[in-house]
LUMLUMDREN-2810 file (N, C-alpha, C; in Angstrom, 1 decimal):
<atoms>
<atom><aa>M</aa><ch>A</ch><at>N</at><xx>-7.2</xx><yy>-65.3</yy><zz>-2.0</zz></atom>
<atom><aa>M</aa><ch>A</ch><at>CA</at><xx>-7.1</xx><yy>-66.3</yy><zz>-1.0</zz></atom>
<atom><aa>M</aa><ch>A</ch><at>C</at><xx>-8.4</xx><yy>-66.3</yy><zz>-0.2</zz></atom>
<atom><aa>T</aa><ch>A</ch><at>N</at><xx>-9.0</xx><yy>-67.5</yy><zz>0.0</zz></atom>
<atom><aa>T</aa><ch>A</ch><at>CA</at><xx>-10.2</xx><yy>-67.6</yy><zz>0.8</zz></atom>
<atom><aa>T</aa><ch>A</ch><at>C</at><xx>-9.9</xx><yy>-68.3</yy><zz>2.1</zz></atom>
<atom><aa>I</aa><ch>A</ch><at>N</at><xx>-10.1</xx><yy>-67.6</yy><zz>3.2</zz></atom>
<atom><aa>I</aa><ch>A</ch><at>CA</at><xx>-9.9</xx><yy>-68.2</yy><zz>4.5</zz></atom>
<atom><aa>I</aa><ch>A</ch><at>C</at><xx>-11.3</xx><yy>-68.8</yy><zz>4.9</zz></atom>
<atom><aa>L</aa><ch>A</ch><at>N</at><xx>-11.3</xx><yy>-70.1</yy><zz>5.2</zz></atom>
<atom><aa>L</aa><ch>A</ch><at>CA</at><xx>-12.5</xx><yy>-70.8</yy><zz>5.4</zz></atom>
<atom><aa>L</aa><ch>A</ch><at>C</at><xx>-12.7</xx><yy>-71.0</yy><zz>6.9</zz></atom>
<atom><aa>Y</aa><ch>A</ch><at>N</at><xx>-11.7</xx><yy>-71.1</yy><zz>7.7</zz></atom>
<atom><aa>Y</aa><ch>A</ch><at>CA</at><xx>-11.8</xx><yy>-71.4</yy><zz>9.1</zz></atom>
<atom><aa>Y</aa><ch>A</ch><at>C</at><xx>-10.6</xx><yy>-70.8</yy><zz>9.8</zz></atom>
<atom><aa>T</aa><ch>A</ch><at>N</at><xx>-10.8</xx><yy>-70.3</yy><zz>11.0</zz></atom>
<atom><aa>T</aa><ch>A</ch><at>CA</at><xx>-9.7</xx><yy>-69.7</yy><zz>11.8</zz></atom>
<atom><aa>T</aa><ch>A</ch><at>C</at><xx>-9.9</xx><yy>-70.0</yy><zz>13.3</zz></atom>
<atom><aa>L</aa><ch>A</ch><at>N</at><xx>-8.9</xx><yy>-70.1</yy><zz>14.1</zz></atom>
<atom><aa>L</aa><ch>A</ch><at>CA</at><xx>-9.0</xx><yy>-70.2</yy><zz>15.5</zz></atom>
<atom><aa>L</aa><ch>A</ch><at>C</at><xx>-7.8</xx><yy>-69.4</yy><zz>16.2</zz></atom>
<atom><aa>V</aa><ch>A</ch><at>N</at><xx>-8.1</xx><yy>-69.0</yy><zz>17.4</zz></atom>
<atom><aa>V</aa><ch>A</ch><at>CA</at><xx>-7.0</xx><yy>-68.5</yy><zz>18.3</zz></atom>
<atom><aa>V</aa><ch>A</ch><at>C</at><xx>-7.0</xx><yy>-69.3</yy><zz>19.5</zz></atom>
<atom><aa>A</aa><ch>A</ch><at>N</at><xx>-5.8</xx><yy>-69.7</yy><zz>19.9</zz></atom>
<atom><aa>A</aa><ch>A</ch><at>CA</at><xx>-5.7</xx><yy>-70.6</yy><zz>21.1</zz></atom>
<atom><aa>A</aa><ch>A</ch><at>C</at><xx>-4.5</xx><yy>-70.2</yy><zz>22.0</zz></atom>
<atom><aa>R</aa><ch>A</ch><at>N</at><xx>-4.5</xx><yy>-70.5</yy><zz>23.2</zz></atom>
<atom><aa>R</aa><ch>A</ch><at>CA</at><xx>-3.4</xx><yy>-70.4</yy><zz>24.1</zz></atom>
<atom><aa>R</aa><ch>A</ch><at>C</at><xx>-3.2</xx><yy>-71.9</yy><zz>24.6</zz></atom>
<atom><aa>G</aa><ch>A</ch><at>N</at><xx>-2.0</xx><yy>-72.4</yy><zz>24.2</zz></atom>
<atom><aa>G</aa><ch>A</ch><at>CA</at><xx>-1.8</xx><yy>-73.8</yy><zz>24.4</zz></atom>
<atom><aa>G</aa><ch>A</ch><at>C</at><xx>-2.8</xx><yy>-74.6</yy><zz>23.6</zz></atom>
<atom><aa>S</aa><ch>A</ch><at>N</at><xx>-3.4</xx><yy>-75.6</yy><zz>24.2</zz></atom>
<atom><aa>S</aa><ch>A</ch><at>CA</at><xx>-4.5</xx><yy>-76.3</yy><zz>23.5</zz></atom>
<atom><aa>S</aa><ch>A</ch><at>C</at><xx>-5.9</xx><yy>-75.9</yy><zz>23.8</zz></atom>
<atom><aa>V</aa><ch>A</ch><at>N</at><xx>-6.0</xx><yy>-74.7</yy><zz>24.5</zz></atom>
<atom><aa>V</aa><ch>A</ch><at>CA</at><xx>-7.3</xx><yy>-74.2</yy><zz>24.8</zz></atom>
<atom><aa>V</aa><ch>A</ch><at>C</at><xx>-7.7</xx><yy>-73.2</yy><zz>23.7</zz></atom>
<atom><aa>V</aa><ch>A</ch><at>N</at><xx>-8.8</xx><yy>-73.5</yy><zz>23.0</zz></atom>
<atom><aa>V</aa><ch>A</ch><at>CA</at><xx>-9.3</xx><yy>-72.6</yy><zz>22.0</zz></atom>
<atom><aa>V</aa><ch>A</ch><at>C</at><xx>-10.0</xx><yy>-71.4</yy><zz>22.6</zz></atom>
<atom><aa>L</aa><ch>A</ch><at>N</at><xx>-9.6</xx><yy>-70.2</yy><zz>22.3</zz></atom>
<atom><aa>L</aa><ch>A</ch><at>CA</at><xx>-10.2</xx><yy>-69.0</yy><zz>22.9</zz></atom>
<atom><aa>L</aa><ch>A</ch><at>C</at><xx>-11.3</xx><yy>-68.5</yy><zz>22.0</zz></atom>
<atom><aa>A</aa><ch>A</ch><at>N</at><xx>-11.1</xx><yy>-68.6</yy><zz>20.6</zz></atom>
<atom><aa>A</aa><ch>A</ch><at>CA</at><xx>-12.1</xx><yy>-68.1</yy><zz>19.7</zz></atom>
<atom><aa>A</aa><ch>A</ch><at>C</at><xx>-11.9</xx><yy>-68.9</yy><zz>18.4</zz></atom>
<atom><aa>E</aa><ch>A</ch><at>N</at><xx>-13.0</xx><yy>-69.1</yy><zz>17.7</zz></atom>
<atom><aa>E</aa><ch>A</ch><at>CA</at><xx>-13.0</xx><yy>-69.7</yy><zz>16.4</zz></atom>
<atom><aa>E</aa><ch>A</ch><at>C</at><xx>-14.1</xx><yy>-69.2</yy><zz>15.5</zz></atom>
<atom><aa>F</aa><ch>A</ch><at>N</at><xx>-13.9</xx><yy>-69.3</yy><zz>14.2</zz></atom>
<atom><aa>F</aa><ch>A</ch><at>CA</at><xx>-14.9</xx><yy>-68.9</yy><zz>13.2</zz></atom>
<atom><aa>F</aa><ch>A</ch><at>C</at><xx>-14.8</xx><yy>-69.8</yy><zz>12.0</zz></atom>
<atom><aa>S</aa><ch>A</ch><at>N</at><xx>-15.9</xx><yy>-70.2</yy><zz>11.4</zz></atom>
<atom><aa>S</aa><ch>A</ch><at>CA</at><xx>-16.0</xx><yy>-71.0</yy><zz>10.2</zz></atom>
<atom><aa>S</aa><ch>A</ch><at>C</at><xx>-16.9</xx><yy>-70.3</yy><zz>9.2</zz></atom>
<atom><aa>A</aa><ch>A</ch><at>N</at><xx>-16.4</xx><yy>-70.1</yy><zz>8.0</zz></atom>
<atom><aa>A</aa><ch>A</ch><at>CA</at><xx>-17.2</xx><yy>-69.4</yy><zz>7.0</zz></atom>
<atom><aa>A</aa><ch>A</ch><at>C</at><xx>-18.0</xx><yy>-70.4</yy><zz>6.2</zz></atom>
<atom><aa>T</aa><ch>A</ch><at>N</at><xx>-17.7</xx><yy>-71.7</yy><zz>6.4</zz></atom>
<atom><aa>T</aa><ch>A</ch><at>CA</at><xx>-18.4</xx><yy>-72.7</yy><zz>5.6</zz></atom>
<atom><aa>T</aa><ch>A</ch><at>C</at><xx>-18.4</xx><yy>-74.0</yy><zz>6.4</zz></atom>
<atom><aa>S</aa><ch>A</ch><at>N</at><xx>-19.3</xx><yy>-75.0</yy><zz>6.0</zz></atom>
<atom><aa>S</aa><ch>A</ch><at>CA</at><xx>-19.4</xx><yy>-76.2</yy><zz>6.7</zz></atom>
<atom><aa>S</aa><ch>A</ch><at>C</at><xx>-18.3</xx><yy>-77.2</yy><zz>6.2</zz></atom>
<atom><aa>T</aa><ch>A</ch><at>N</at><xx>-17.2</xx><yy>-77.4</yy><zz>7.0</zz></atom>
<atom><aa>T</aa><ch>A</ch><at>CA</at><xx>-16.1</xx><yy>-78.3</yy><zz>6.6</zz></atom>
<atom><aa>T</aa><ch>A</ch><at>C</at><xx>-15.7</xx><yy>-79.0</yy><zz>7.9</zz></atom>
<atom><aa>N</aa><ch>A</ch><at>N</at><xx>-14.7</xx><yy>-79.9</yy><zz>7.7</zz></atom>
<atom><aa>N</aa><ch>A</ch><at>CA</at><xx>-14.2</xx><yy>-80.6</yy><zz>8.9</zz></atom>
<atom><aa>N</aa><ch>A</ch><at>C</at><xx>-12.9</xx><yy>-79.8</yy><zz>9.4</zz></atom>
<atom><aa>G</aa><ch>A</ch><at>N</at><xx>-12.9</xx><yy>-78.5</yy><zz>9.1</zz></atom>
<atom><aa>G</aa><ch>A</ch><at>CA</at><xx>-11.7</xx><yy>-77.7</yy><zz>9.5</zz></atom>
<atom><aa>G</aa><ch>A</ch><at>C</at><xx>-11.5</xx><yy>-77.6</yy><zz>11.0</zz></atom>
<atom><aa>S</aa><ch>A</ch><at>N</at><xx>-12.6</xx><yy>-77.6</yy><zz>11.8</zz></atom>
<atom><aa>S</aa><ch>A</ch><at>CA</at><xx>-12.4</xx><yy>-77.5</yy><zz>13.2</zz></atom>
<atom><aa>S</aa><ch>A</ch><at>C</at><xx>-11.8</xx><yy>-78.8</yy><zz>13.7</zz></atom>
<atom><aa>T</aa><ch>A</ch><at>N</at><xx>-12.2</xx><yy>-79.9</yy><zz>13.2</zz></atom>
<atom><aa>T</aa><ch>A</ch><at>CA</at><xx>-11.6</xx><yy>-81.2</yy><zz>13.7</zz></atom>
<atom><aa>T</aa><ch>A</ch><at>C</at><xx>-10.1</xx><yy>-81.3</yy><zz>13.3</zz></atom>
<atom><aa>I</aa><ch>A</ch><at>N</at><xx>-9.8</xx><yy>-81.0</yy><zz>12.1</zz></atom>
<atom><aa>I</aa><ch>A</ch><at>CA</at><xx>-8.4</xx><yy>-81.0</yy><zz>11.7</zz></atom>
<atom><aa>I</aa><ch>A</ch><at>C</at><xx>-7.5</xx><yy>-80.0</yy><zz>12.4</zz></atom>
<atom><aa>A</aa><ch>A</ch><at>N</at><xx>-8.1</xx><yy>-78.8</yy><zz>12.6</zz></atom>
<atom><aa>A</aa><ch>A</ch><at>CA</at><xx>-7.3</xx><yy>-77.7</yy><zz>13.3</zz></atom>
<atom><aa>A</aa><ch>A</ch><at>C</at><xx>-7.0</xx><yy>-78.1</yy><zz>14.7</zz></atom>
<atom><aa>R</aa><ch>A</ch><at>N</at><xx>-7.9</xx><yy>-78.8</yy><zz>15.4</zz></atom>
<atom><aa>R</aa><ch>A</ch><at>CA</at><xx>-7.7</xx><yy>-79.2</yy><zz>16.8</zz></atom>
<atom><aa>R</aa><ch>A</ch><at>C</at><xx>-6.7</xx><yy>-80.3</yy><zz>16.8</zz></atom>
<atom><aa>Q</aa><ch>A</ch><at>N</at><xx>-6.7</xx><yy>-81.2</yy><zz>15.8</zz></atom>
<atom><aa>Q</aa><ch>A</ch><at>CA</at><xx>-5.6</xx><yy>-82.2</yy><zz>15.8</zz></atom>
<atom><aa>Q</aa><ch>A</ch><at>C</at><xx>-4.3</xx><yy>-81.6</yy><zz>15.6</zz></atom>
<atom><aa>I</aa><ch>A</ch><at>N</at><xx>-4.2</xx><yy>-80.7</yy><zz>14.7</zz></atom>
<atom><aa>I</aa><ch>A</ch><at>CA</at><xx>-2.9</xx><yy>-80.0</yy><zz>14.5</zz></atom>
<atom><aa>I</aa><ch>A</ch><at>C</at><xx>-2.5</xx><yy>-79.3</yy><zz>15.7</zz></atom>
<atom><aa>L</aa><ch>A</ch><at>N</at><xx>-3.4</xx><yy>-78.6</yy><zz>16.4</zz></atom>
<atom><aa>L</aa><ch>A</ch><at>CA</at><xx>-3.1</xx><yy>-77.9</yy><zz>17.6</zz></atom>
<atom><aa>L</aa><ch>A</ch><at>C</at><xx>-2.6</xx><yy>-78.8</yy><zz>18.7</zz></atom>
<atom><aa>D</aa><ch>A</ch><at>N</at><xx>-3.1</xx><yy>-80.0</yy><zz>18.8</zz></atom>
<atom><aa>D</aa><ch>A</ch><at>CA</at><xx>-2.7</xx><yy>-81.0</yy><zz>19.8</zz></atom>
<atom><aa>D</aa><ch>A</ch><at>C</at><xx>-1.3</xx><yy>-81.5</yy><zz>19.5</zz></atom>
<atom><aa>K</aa><ch>A</ch><at>N</at><xx>-0.9</xx><yy>-81.5</yy><zz>18.2</zz></atom>
<atom><aa>K</aa><ch>A</ch><at>CA</at><xx>0.4</xx><yy>-82.1</yy><zz>17.8</zz></atom>
<atom><aa>K</aa><ch>A</ch><at>C</at><xx>1.5</xx><yy>-81.2</yy><zz>17.6</zz></atom>
<atom><aa>I</aa><ch>A</ch><at>N</at><xx>1.2</xx><yy>-79.9</yy><zz>17.7</zz></atom>
<atom><aa>I</aa><ch>A</ch><at>CA</at><xx>2.3</xx><yy>-78.9</yy><zz>17.6</zz></atom>
<atom><aa>I</aa><ch>A</ch><at>C</at><xx>3.2</xx><yy>-79.0</yy><zz>18.8</zz></atom>
<atom><aa>P</aa><ch>A</ch><at>N</at><xx>4.5</xx><yy>-79.2</yy><zz>18.6</zz></atom>
<atom><aa>P</aa><ch>A</ch><at>CA</at><xx>5.4</xx><yy>-79.5</yy><zz>19.7</zz></atom>
<atom><aa>P</aa><ch>A</ch><at>C</at><xx>5.8</xx><yy>-78.2</yy><zz>20.4</zz></atom>
<atom><aa>G</aa><ch>A</ch><at>N</at><xx>6.1</xx><yy>-78.3</yy><zz>21.7</zz></atom>
<atom><aa>G</aa><ch>A</ch><at>CA</at><xx>6.7</xx><yy>-77.3</yy><zz>22.5</zz></atom>
<atom><aa>G</aa><ch>A</ch><at>C</at><xx>5.8</xx><yy>-76.0</yy><zz>22.6</zz></atom>
<atom><aa>N</aa><ch>A</ch><at>N</at><xx>6.5</xx><yy>-74.9</yy><zz>23.1</zz></atom>
<atom><aa>N</aa><ch>A</ch><at>CA</at><xx>5.8</xx><yy>-73.6</yy><zz>23.2</zz></atom>
<atom><aa>N</aa><ch>A</ch><at>C</at><xx>6.6</xx><yy>-72.5</yy><zz>22.5</zz></atom>
<atom><aa>N</aa><ch>A</ch><at>N</at><xx>7.5</xx><yy>-72.9</yy><zz>21.7</zz></atom>
<atom><aa>N</aa><ch>A</ch><at>CA</at><xx>8.4</xx><yy>-72.0</yy><zz>21.0</zz></atom>
<atom><aa>N</aa><ch>A</ch><at>C</at><xx>7.6</xx><yy>-71.2</yy><zz>19.9</zz></atom>
<atom><aa>D</aa><ch>A</ch><at>N</at><xx>8.0</xx><yy>-70.0</yy><zz>19.6</zz></atom>
<atom><aa>D</aa><ch>A</ch><at>CA</at><xx>7.4</xx><yy>-69.3</yy><zz>18.5</zz></atom>
<atom><aa>D</aa><ch>A</ch><at>C</at><xx>7.6</xx><yy>-70.0</yy><zz>17.2</zz></atom>
<atom><aa>M</aa><ch>A</ch><at>N</at><xx>6.6</xx><yy>-70.0</yy><zz>16.3</zz></atom>
<atom><aa>M</aa><ch>A</ch><at>CA</at><xx>6.8</xx><yy>-70.7</yy><zz>15.1</zz></atom>
<atom><aa>M</aa><ch>A</ch><at>C</at><xx>5.8</xx><yy>-70.1</yy><zz>14.0</zz></atom>
<atom><aa>N</aa><ch>A</ch><at>N</at><xx>6.1</xx><yy>-70.5</yy><zz>12.8</zz></atom>
<atom><aa>N</aa><ch>A</ch><at>CA</at><xx>5.3</xx><yy>-70.1</yy><zz>11.7</zz></atom>
<atom><aa>N</aa><ch>A</ch><at>C</at><xx>5.4</xx><yy>-71.2</yy><zz>10.6</zz></atom>
<atom><aa>V</aa><ch>A</ch><at>N</at><xx>4.4</xx><yy>-72.1</yy><zz>10.5</zz></atom>
<atom><aa>V</aa><ch>A</ch><at>CA</at><xx>4.5</xx><yy>-73.2</yy><zz>9.6</zz></atom>
<atom><aa>V</aa><ch>A</ch><at>C</at><xx>3.1</xx><yy>-73.4</yy><zz>8.9</zz></atom>
<atom><aa>S</aa><ch>A</ch><at>N</at><xx>3.2</xx><yy>-74.2</yy><zz>7.9</zz></atom>
<atom><aa>S</aa><ch>A</ch><at>CA</at><xx>2.0</xx><yy>-74.5</yy><zz>7.1</zz></atom>
<atom><aa>S</aa><ch>A</ch><at>C</at><xx>1.9</xx><yy>-76.0</yy><zz>6.9</zz></atom>
<atom><aa>Y</aa><ch>A</ch><at>N</at><xx>0.7</xx><yy>-76.6</yy><zz>6.9</zz></atom>
<atom><aa>Y</aa><ch>A</ch><at>CA</at><xx>0.4</xx><yy>-78.0</yy><zz>6.7</zz></atom>
<atom><aa>Y</aa><ch>A</ch><at>C</at><xx>-0.6</xx><yy>-78.1</yy><zz>5.6</zz></atom>
<atom><aa>S</aa><ch>A</ch><at>N</at><xx>-0.6</xx><yy>-79.2</yy><zz>4.8</zz></atom>
<atom><aa>S</aa><ch>A</ch><at>CA</at><xx>-1.6</xx><yy>-79.4</yy><zz>3.9</zz></atom>
<atom><aa>S</aa><ch>A</ch><at>C</at><xx>-2.4</xx><yy>-80.7</yy><zz>4.2</zz></atom>
<atom><aa>Q</aa><ch>A</ch><at>N</at><xx>-3.7</xx><yy>-80.6</yy><zz>4.0</zz></atom>
<atom><aa>Q</aa><ch>A</ch><at>CA</at><xx>-4.6</xx><yy>-81.7</yy><zz>4.3</zz></atom>
<atom><aa>Q</aa><ch>A</ch><at>C</at><xx>-5.7</xx><yy>-81.7</yy><zz>3.3</zz></atom>
<atom><aa>D</aa><ch>A</ch><at>N</at><xx>-5.9</xx><yy>-82.8</yy><zz>2.6</zz></atom>
<atom><aa>D</aa><ch>A</ch><at>CA</at><xx>-6.9</xx><yy>-82.8</yy><zz>1.5</zz></atom>
<atom><aa>D</aa><ch>A</ch><at>C</at><xx>-6.7</xx><yy>-81.6</yy><zz>0.6</zz></atom>
<atom><aa>R</aa><ch>A</ch><at>N</at><xx>-7.7</xx><yy>-80.8</yy><zz>0.4</zz></atom>
<atom><aa>R</aa><ch>A</ch><at>CA</at><xx>-7.5</xx><yy>-79.7</yy><zz>-0.5</zz></atom>
<atom><aa>R</aa><ch>A</ch><at>C</at><xx>-7.4</xx><yy>-78.3</yy><zz>0.2</zz></atom>
<atom><aa>Y</aa><ch>A</ch><at>N</at><xx>-6.9</xx><yy>-78.4</yy><zz>1.5</zz></atom>
<atom><aa>Y</aa><ch>A</ch><at>CA</at><xx>-6.8</xx><yy>-77.2</yy><zz>2.3</zz></atom>
<atom><aa>Y</aa><ch>A</ch><at>C</at><xx>-5.3</xx><yy>-77.1</yy><zz>2.8</zz></atom>
<atom><aa>I</aa><ch>A</ch><at>N</at><xx>-5.0</xx><yy>-75.8</yy><zz>3.0</zz></atom>
<atom><aa>I</aa><ch>A</ch><at>CA</at><xx>-3.7</xx><yy>-75.5</yy><zz>3.7</zz></atom>
<atom><aa>I</aa><ch>A</ch><at>C</at><xx>-4.0</xx><yy>-74.9</yy><zz>5.0</zz></atom>
<atom><aa>F</aa><ch>A</ch><at>N</at><xx>-3.3</xx><yy>-75.4</yy><zz>6.1</zz></atom>
<atom><aa>F</aa><ch>A</ch><at>CA</at><xx>-3.5</xx><yy>-74.8</yy><zz>7.4</zz></atom>
<atom><aa>F</aa><ch>A</ch><at>C</at><xx>-2.2</xx><yy>-74.0</yy><zz>7.7</zz></atom>
<atom><aa>H</aa><ch>A</ch><at>N</at><xx>-2.4</xx><yy>-72.7</yy><zz>8.0</zz></atom>
<atom><aa>H</aa><ch>A</ch><at>CA</at><xx>-1.3</xx><yy>-71.9</yy><zz>8.3</zz></atom>
<atom><aa>H</aa><ch>A</ch><at>C</at><xx>-1.3</xx><yy>-71.7</yy><zz>9.9</zz></atom>
<atom><aa>V</aa><ch>A</ch><at>N</at><xx>-0.2</xx><yy>-71.9</yy><zz>10.5</zz></atom>
<atom><aa>V</aa><ch>A</ch><at>CA</at><xx>-0.1</xx><yy>-71.8</yy><zz>12.0</zz></atom>
<atom><aa>V</aa><ch>A</ch><at>C</at><xx>1.0</xx><yy>-70.8</yy><zz>12.4</zz></atom>
<atom><aa>K</aa><ch>A</ch><at>N</at><xx>0.6</xx><yy>-69.8</yy><zz>13.2</zz></atom>
<atom><aa>K</aa><ch>A</ch><at>CA</at><xx>1.6</xx><yy>-68.9</yy><zz>13.7</zz></atom>
<atom><aa>K</aa><ch>A</ch><at>C</at><xx>1.5</xx><yy>-68.8</yy><zz>15.2</zz></atom>
<atom><aa>R</aa><ch>A</ch><at>N</at><xx>2.5</xx><yy>-69.1</yy><zz>15.9</zz></atom>
<atom><aa>R</aa><ch>A</ch><at>CA</at><xx>2.5</xx><yy>-69.0</yy><zz>17.4</zz></atom>
<atom><aa>R</aa><ch>A</ch><at>C</at><xx>3.5</xx><yy>-67.9</yy><zz>17.9</zz></atom>
<atom><aa>T</aa><ch>A</ch><at>N</at><xx>3.1</xx><yy>-67.0</yy><zz>18.7</zz></atom>
<atom><aa>T</aa><ch>A</ch><at>CA</at><xx>3.9</xx><yy>-66.0</yy><zz>19.3</zz></atom>
<atom><aa>T</aa><ch>A</ch><at>C</at><xx>3.6</xx><yy>-65.8</yy><zz>20.7</zz></atom>
<atom><aa>D</aa><ch>A</ch><at>N</at><xx>4.6</xx><yy>-65.9</yy><zz>21.6</zz></atom>
<atom><aa>D</aa><ch>A</ch><at>CA</at><xx>4.4</xx><yy>-65.7</yy><zz>23.0</zz></atom>
<atom><aa>D</aa><ch>A</ch><at>C</at><xx>3.3</xx><yy>-66.6</yy><zz>23.6</zz></atom>
<atom><aa>G</aa><ch>A</ch><at>N</at><xx>3.1</xx><yy>-67.9</yy><zz>23.1</zz></atom>
<atom><aa>G</aa><ch>A</ch><at>CA</at><xx>2.2</xx><yy>-68.8</yy><zz>23.6</zz></atom>
<atom><aa>G</aa><ch>A</ch><at>C</at><xx>0.8</xx><yy>-68.7</yy><zz>23.0</zz></atom>
<atom><aa>L</aa><ch>A</ch><at>N</at><xx>0.6</xx><yy>-67.7</yy><zz>22.2</zz></atom>
<atom><aa>L</aa><ch>A</ch><at>CA</at><xx>-0.7</xx><yy>-67.5</yy><zz>21.5</zz></atom>
<atom><aa>L</aa><ch>A</ch><at>C</at><xx>-0.6</xx><yy>-68.0</yy><zz>20.1</zz></atom>
<atom><aa>T</aa><ch>A</ch><at>N</at><xx>-1.6</xx><yy>-68.9</yy><zz>19.7</zz></atom>
<atom><aa>T</aa><ch>A</ch><at>CA</at><xx>-1.5</xx><yy>-69.5</yy><zz>18.4</zz></atom>
<atom><aa>T</aa><ch>A</ch><at>C</at><xx>-2.7</xx><yy>-69.0</yy><zz>17.6</zz></atom>
<atom><aa>V</aa><ch>A</ch><at>N</at><xx>-2.4</xx><yy>-68.7</yy><zz>16.3</zz></atom>
<atom><aa>V</aa><ch>A</ch><at>CA</at><xx>-3.4</xx><yy>-68.3</yy><zz>15.4</zz></atom>
<atom><aa>V</aa><ch>A</ch><at>C</at><xx>-3.3</xx><yy>-69.4</yy><zz>14.2</zz></atom>
<atom><aa>L</aa><ch>A</ch><at>N</at><xx>-4.4</xx><yy>-70.0</yy><zz>13.9</zz></atom>
<atom><aa>L</aa><ch>A</ch><at>CA</at><xx>-4.4</xx><yy>-71.1</yy><zz>12.9</zz></atom>
<atom><aa>L</aa><ch>A</ch><at>C</at><xx>-5.5</xx><yy>-70.7</yy><zz>11.9</zz></atom>
<atom><aa>C</aa><ch>A</ch><at>N</at><xx>-5.2</xx><yy>-70.8</yy><zz>10.6</zz></atom>
<atom><aa>C</aa><ch>A</ch><at>CA</at><xx>-6.3</xx><yy>-70.5</yy><zz>9.7</zz></atom>
<atom><aa>C</aa><ch>A</ch><at>C</at><xx>-6.2</xx><yy>-71.6</yy><zz>8.6</zz></atom>
<atom><aa>M</aa><ch>A</ch><at>N</at><xx>-7.4</xx><yy>-71.9</yy><zz>8.0</zz></atom>
<atom><aa>M</aa><ch>A</ch><at>CA</at><xx>-7.5</xx><yy>-72.9</yy><zz>7.0</zz></atom>
<atom><aa>M</aa><ch>A</ch><at>C</at><xx>-7.9</xx><yy>-72.1</yy><zz>5.7</zz></atom>
<atom><aa>A</aa><ch>A</ch><at>N</at><xx>-7.2</xx><yy>-72.3</yy><zz>4.6</zz></atom>
<atom><aa>A</aa><ch>A</ch><at>CA</at><xx>-7.5</xx><yy>-71.7</yy><zz>3.4</zz></atom>
<atom><aa>A</aa><ch>A</ch><at>C</at><xx>-7.5</xx><yy>-72.8</yy><zz>2.3</zz></atom>
<atom><aa>D</aa><ch>A</ch><at>N</at><xx>-8.2</xx><yy>-72.5</yy><zz>1.2</zz></atom>
<atom><aa>D</aa><ch>A</ch><at>CA</at><xx>-8.2</xx><yy>-73.5</yy><zz>0.1</zz></atom>
<atom><aa>D</aa><ch>A</ch><at>C</at><xx>-6.9</xx><yy>-73.6</yy><zz>-0.5</zz></atom>
<atom><aa>D</aa><ch>A</ch><at>N</at><xx>-6.5</xx><yy>-74.7</yy><zz>-1.1</zz></atom>
<atom><aa>D</aa><ch>A</ch><at>CA</at><xx>-5.1</xx><yy>-74.9</yy><zz>-1.6</zz></atom>
<atom><aa>D</aa><ch>A</ch><at>C</at><xx>-4.8</xx><yy>-74.1</yy><zz>-2.8</zz></atom>
<atom><aa>V</aa><ch>A</ch><at>N</at><xx>-5.7</xx><yy>-73.5</yy><zz>-3.4</zz></atom>
<atom><aa>V</aa><ch>A</ch><at>CA</at><xx>-5.4</xx><yy>-72.6</yy><zz>-4.6</zz></atom>
<atom><aa>V</aa><ch>A</ch><at>C</at><xx>-4.7</xx><yy>-71.3</yy><zz>-4.1</zz></atom>
<atom><aa>A</aa><ch>A</ch><at>N</at><xx>-4.8</xx><yy>-71.0</yy><zz>-2.8</zz></atom>
<atom><aa>A</aa><ch>A</ch><at>CA</at><xx>-4.2</xx><yy>-69.9</yy><zz>-2.2</zz></atom>
<atom><aa>A</aa><ch>A</ch><at>C</at><xx>-2.7</xx><yy>-70.1</yy><zz>-2.1</zz></atom>
<atom><aa>G</aa><ch>A</ch><at>N</at><xx>-2.3</xx><yy>-71.4</yy><zz>-1.9</zz></atom>
<atom><aa>G</aa><ch>A</ch><at>CA</at><xx>-0.9</xx><yy>-71.8</yy><zz>-1.7</zz></atom>
<atom><aa>G</aa><ch>A</ch><at>C</at><xx>-0.4</xx><yy>-71.4</yy><zz>-0.4</zz></atom>
<atom><aa>S</aa><ch>A</ch><at>N</at><xx>1.0</xx><yy>-71.5</yy><zz>-0.2</zz></atom>
<atom><aa>S</aa><ch>A</ch><at>CA</at><xx>1.6</xx><yy>-71.1</yy><zz>1.0</zz></atom>
<atom><aa>S</aa><ch>A</ch><at>C</at><xx>2.8</xx><yy>-70.3</yy><zz>0.7</zz></atom>
<atom><aa>K</aa><ch>A</ch><at>N</at><xx>3.1</xx><yy>-69.4</yy><zz>1.6</zz></atom>
<atom><aa>K</aa><ch>A</ch><at>CA</at><xx>4.2</xx><yy>-68.4</yy><zz>1.3</zz></atom>
<atom><aa>K</aa><ch>A</ch><at>C</at><xx>5.5</xx><yy>-69.2</yy><zz>1.4</zz></atom>
<atom><aa>P</aa><ch>A</ch><at>N</at><xx>6.4</xx><yy>-69.0</yy><zz>0.5</zz></atom>
<atom><aa>P</aa><ch>A</ch><at>CA</at><xx>7.7</xx><yy>-69.8</yy><zz>0.5</zz></atom>
<atom><aa>P</aa><ch>A</ch><at>C</at><xx>8.6</xx><yy>-69.3</yy><zz>1.6</zz></atom>
</atoms>
């Protein structure tokens, strides 16, 4: 699995981010971050173009990573 982009946020405030390549991952990640409902703990995956975005939120802290779709998502 290749992780191309990742961010850590509290609410909608991005605390740290890293991009391993030039993509639109940051834009899509921030759109996902803005649309995630509530503040409950969660673990979900979204697909966009040829990428999978994995999102895990625990105690208000969100970790989001973008991987290429060949990595798939955990069932």
